[in-house]
Backbone as CSV, one residue per row, in Angstrom:
resi,resn,N_x,N_y,N_z,CA_x,CA_y,CA_z,C_x,C_y,C_z
1,MET,0.855,-1.200,0.037,0.046,0.003,-0.021,0.874,1.245,-0.039
2,SER,0.608,2.146,-0.840,1.351,3.393,-0.957,1.013,4.329,0.148
3,LYS,2.032,4.954,0.714,1.891,5.939,1.795,1.993,7.291,1.148
4,LYS,0.957,8.090,1.317,0.967,9.393,0.700,0.727,10.419,1.817
5,VAL,1.389,11.584,1.679,1.193,12.702,2.598,0.666,13.886,1.775
6,GLN,-0.276,14.578,2.313,-0.850,15.747,1.712,-0.234,16.990,2.368
7,VAL,0.431,17.836,1.500,1.053,19.014,1.977,0.156,20.236,1.658
8,HIS,0.001,21.083,2.605,-0.973,22.178,2.449,-0.259,23.505,2.820
9,VAL,-0.756,24.607,2.240,-0.544,25.906,2.758,-1.814,26.396,3.429
10,GLY,-1.753,26.711,4.656,-2.953,26.996,5.380,-2.798,27.573,6.757
11,SER,-3.834,27.778,7.454,-3.859,28.302,8.803,-4.235,27.252,9.856
12,LEU,-4.197,27.676,11.092,-4.648,26.766,12.163,-6.115,26.401,12.007
13,ASP,-6.873,27.330,11.430,-8.292,27.045,11.135,-8.444,25.897,10.162
14,ASP,-7.598,25.927,9.147,-7.646,24.916,8.114,-7.291,23.552,8.708
15,ILE,-6.303,23.525,9.598,-5.906,22.280,10.241,-7.179,21.772,11.104
16,GLY,-7.733,22.677,11.840,-8.913,22.359,12.665,-10.047,21.809,11.825
17,GLN,-10.282,22.393,10.631,-11.371,21.943,9.824,-11.111,20.494,9.300
18,ARG,-9.863,20.238,8.935,-9.519,18.833,8.513,-9.707,17.839,9.654
19,PHE,-9.341,18.260,10.832,-9.480,17.437,12.011,-10.963,17.137,12.315
20,VAL,-11.741,18.120,12.283,-13.208,17.949,12.559,-13.834,17.038,11.503
21,SER,-13.458,17.340,10.255,-13.986,16.504,9.135,-13.656,15.017,9.350
22,ALA,-12.397,14.707,9.636,-11.917,13.394,9.901,-12.633,12.754,11.039
23,TRP,-12.877,13.564,12.150,-13.563,13.080,13.329,-15.018,12.640,12.987
24,HIS,-15.694,13.474,12.213,-17.102,13.196,11.821,-17.141,11.948,10.954
25,ARG,-16.125,11.793,10.072,-16.140,10.577,9.206,-15.841,9.366,10.019
26,LEU,-15.022,9.460,11.040,-14.758,8.335,11.916,-15.980,7.979,12.698
27,GLU,-16.733,8.971,13.179,-17.971,8.712,13.909,-19.000,7.990,13.058
28,CYS,-18.940,8.235,11.761,-19.899,7.576,10.802,-19.426,6.160,10.394
29,GLY,-18.278,5.759,11.009,-17.756,4.420,10.679,-16.727,4.325,9.545
30,GLU,-16.417,5.474,8.967,-15.428,5.465,7.865,-14.077,5.331,8.459
31,ARG,-13.249,4.625,7.701,-11.847,4.464,8.082,-11.046,5.679,7.490
32,VAL,-10.420,6.404,8.388,-9.679,7.603,7.924,-8.170,7.340,8.104
33,ARG,-7.438,7.307,7.022,-5.986,7.152,7.044,-5.360,8.270,6.280
34,GLU,-5.373,9.453,6.805,-4.811,10.596,6.149,-3.591,11.099,6.808
35,ARG,-2.705,11.645,6.072,-1.498,12.272,6.642,-1.374,13.654,6.050
36,HIS,-1.283,14.692,6.881,-1.236,16.037,6.377,-0.081,16.807,7.060
37,ILE,0.506,17.669,6.286,1.525,18.585,6.746,1.112,19.967,6.280
38,THR,1.019,20.989,7.144,0.563,22.279,6.782,1.630,23.286,7.019
39,PHE,1.959,24.081,6.012,2.837,25.194,6.066,2.082,26.489,6.201
40,PRO,2.576,27.433,6.877,1.909,28.764,7.095,1.831,29.630,5.839
41,SER,2.772,29.368,4.867,2.790,30.196,3.694,3.388,29.464,2.548
42,LEU,3.131,29.881,1.294,3.727,29.273,0.154,5.174,29.360,0.168
43,SER,5.760,30.491,0.630,7.177,30.680,0.595,7.842,29.670,1.642
44,SER,7.202,29.374,2.724,7.811,28.416,3.655,7.690,27.004,3.094
45,MET,6.624,26.691,2.408,6.519,25.384,1.768,7.581,25.173,0.651
46,MET,7.731,26.232,-0.166,8.706,26.162,-1.244,10.127,26.118,-0.743
47,SER,10.390,26.774,0.353,11.681,26.729,0.974,11.979,25.306,1.520
48,ALA,10.952,24.735,2.218,11.188,23.418,2.735,11.330,22.375,1.652
49,LEU,10.647,22.577,0.506,10.623,21.636,-0.575,11.448,22.106,-1.753
50,SER,12.649,22.621,-1.498,13.498,23.115,-2.611,13.921,21.902,-3.445
51,GLU,14.434,22.263,-4.631,14.879,21.204,-5.536,15.904,20.251,-4.876
52,LYS,16.886,20.803,-4.145,17.917,19.950,-3.530,17.322,19.085,-2.419
53,ARG,16.354,19.658,-1.700,15.674,18.864,-0.631,14.814,17.784,-1.185
54,LEU,14.146,18.068,-2.310,13.391,16.979,-2.940,14.251,15.878,-3.489
55,GLU,15.408,16.258,-3.978,16.403,15.287,-4.456,16.864,14.383,-3.317
56,LEU,17.108,15.043,-2.143,17.513,14.334,-0.925,16.406,13.386,-0.458
57,LEU,15.206,13.879,-0.457,14.027,13.129,-0.106,13.811,11.911,-0.934
58,ARG,14.028,12.069,-2.294,13.864,10.891,-3.209,14.936,9.886,-2.934
59,GLU,16.207,10.381,-2.620,17.323,9.413,-2.394,17.107,8.591,-1.139
60,VAL,16.685,9.263,-0.017,16.444,8.463,1.201,15.247,7.563,1.100
61,HIS,14.267,7.989,0.217,13.157,7.104,-0.008,13.622,5.844,-0.798
62,ARG,14.450,6.041,-1.771,14.975,4.904,-2.573,15.814,4.003,-1.710
63,GLU,16.590,4.597,-0.876,17.536,3.848,0.008,17.868,4.615,1.258
64,PRO,17.349,4.253,2.396,17.645,4.947,3.620,19.136,5.072,3.814
65,ALA,19.538,6.077,4.558,21.005,6.263,4.812,21.335,5.972,6.258
66,PRO,22.460,5.352,6.460,22.826,5.049,7.942,23.257,6.297,8.705
67,SER,23.572,7.431,7.932,23.955,8.653,8.667,23.845,9.803,7.661
68,VAL,23.869,11.023,8.191,23.820,12.203,7.354,25.123,12.258,6.533
69,LYS,26.229,11.923,7.098,27.507,11.904,6.413,27.463,10.995,5.199
70,ALA,26.966,9.724,5.440,26.816,8.804,4.301,25.921,9.314,3.270
71,LEU,24.859,9.987,3.596,23.917,10.587,2.640,24.604,11.686,1.871
72,ALA,25.343,12.574,2.549,26.065,13.626,1.869,27.054,13.086,0.878
73,ASP,27.779,12.038,1.300,28.718,11.356,0.389,28.003,10.766,-0.819
74,ARG,26.907,10.142,-0.601,26.188,9.518,-1.699,25.663,10.540,-2.667
75,LEU,25.185,11.698,-2.139,24.700,12.739,-3.013,25.800,13.599,-3.598
76,GLY,27.038,13.478,-3.101,28.118,14.310,-3.612,27.987,15.758,-3.203
77,ARG,27.431,15.981,-1.986,27.140,17.362,-1.499,27.895,17.611,-0.210
78,ASP,28.011,18.917,0.119,28.629,19.258,1.371,27.867,18.796,2.563
79,TYR,28.554,18.254,3.612,27.893,17.706,4.726,26.992,18.725,5.476
80,LYS,27.562,19.993,5.640,26.821,20.986,6.346,25.456,21.248,5.729
81,ARG,25.430,21.439,4.396,24.210,21.671,3.671,23.227,20.558,3.742
82,VAL,23.735,19.275,3.594,22.885,18.118,3.772,22.314,18.036,5.155
83,HIS,23.116,18.340,6.126,22.631,18.336,7.523,21.506,19.302,7.713
84,GLU,21.662,20.548,7.205,20.648,21.521,7.289,19.359,21.039,6.568
85,ASP,19.517,20.473,5.402,18.331,19.990,4.697,17.662,18.837,5.446
86,VAL,18.404,17.947,6.040,17.849,16.833,6.832,17.111,17.405,8.009
87,GLU,17.636,18.384,8.669,16.999,19.034,9.828,15.670,19.674,9.459
88,THR,15.634,20.342,8.303,14.432,21.056,7.811,13.388,19.984,7.456
89,LEU,13.755,18.994,6.751,12.814,17.987,6.352,12.287,17.097,7.517
90,THR,13.137,16.917,8.474,12.754,16.210,9.753,11.740,17.092,10.499
91,ALA,12.044,18.408,10.624,11.109,19.266,11.351,9.781,19.377,10.678
92,SER,9.751,19.277,9.361,8.471,19.400,8.644,7.728,18.039,8.643
93,GLY,8.345,16.947,9.093,7.679,15.682,9.118,7.822,14.820,7.893
94,LEU,8.692,15.193,6.943,8.807,14.472,5.726,9.851,13.391,5.693
95,ILE,10.847,13.445,6.605,11.766,12.339,6.797,11.905,12.044,8.295
96,GLN,12.409,10.864,8.580,12.543,10.448,9.926,14.043,10.189,10.242
97,ARG,14.457,10.449,11.470,15.732,10.144,11.939,15.601,9.232,13.159
98,ASP,16.295,8.132,13.116,16.329,7.167,14.219,17.768,6.955,14.557
99,GLY,18.204,7.557,15.589,19.655,7.646,15.847,20.262,8.444,14.708
100,GLY,21.222,7.883,14.010,21.772,8.573,12.887,21.113,8.251,11.534
101,HIS,20.322,7.189,11.565,19.633,6.683,10.435,18.643,7.653,9.814
102,VAL,18.619,7.854,8.502,17.777,8.813,7.814,16.902,8.046,6.870
103,SER,15.548,8.191,6.925,14.678,7.484,5.997,13.434,8.383,5.719
104,ALA,12.762,7.980,4.616,11.520,8.643,4.267,10.418,7.599,4.160
105,ARG,9.292,7.886,4.894,8.224,6.875,4.945,7.184,7.057,3.839
106,TYR,7.182,8.206,3.184,6.092,8.440,2.192,6.560,8.009,0.780
107,ASP,5.632,7.529,0.002,5.872,7.162,-1.392,5.480,8.337,-2.312
108,ALA,4.565,9.216,-1.816,4.078,10.309,-2.670,3.786,11.528,-1.766
109,ILE,3.999,12.663,-2.384,3.591,13.932,-1.760,2.636,14.621,-2.663
110,SER,1.532,14.990,-2.137,0.444,15.778,-2.816,0.380,17.124,-2.221
111,ALA,0.465,18.172,-3.036,0.463,19.586,-2.493,-0.859,20.243,-2.908
112,GLU,-1.337,21.043,-1.937,-2.628,21.788,-2.197,-2.475,23.186,-1.484
113,MET,-2.976,24.141,-2.208,-3.090,25.496,-1.673,-4.469,26.036,-1.943
114,ARG,-5.208,26.386,-0.946,-6.500,26.988,-1.105,-6.412,28.465,-1.378
115,LEU,-7.256,28.992,-2.170,-7.325,30.448,-2.454,-8.193,31.155,-1.507
């Protein structure tokens, strides 16, 4: 089964509305298996999902890395920059770190921005 995360630009009200909607669907007996990440602005989402960070995300999805250093070596990039990217993606919930191990649990990212 494919794991998908939905990435949004929105407010706390938007997050609350998604929560209430999921709660009501659960009360009606529907199975709700959604994963959401909400950024406060388009610029923050675009910053977190830069081209280099998406490349990194694809790489750790393809093959988890035993460490940030190993990942930087594999990508042929500077350790400091890769470490910053890993920290940003970890803080946003798009990658996981277990000890030094770096992995990505999602198979797909779907982005949405309401007007």
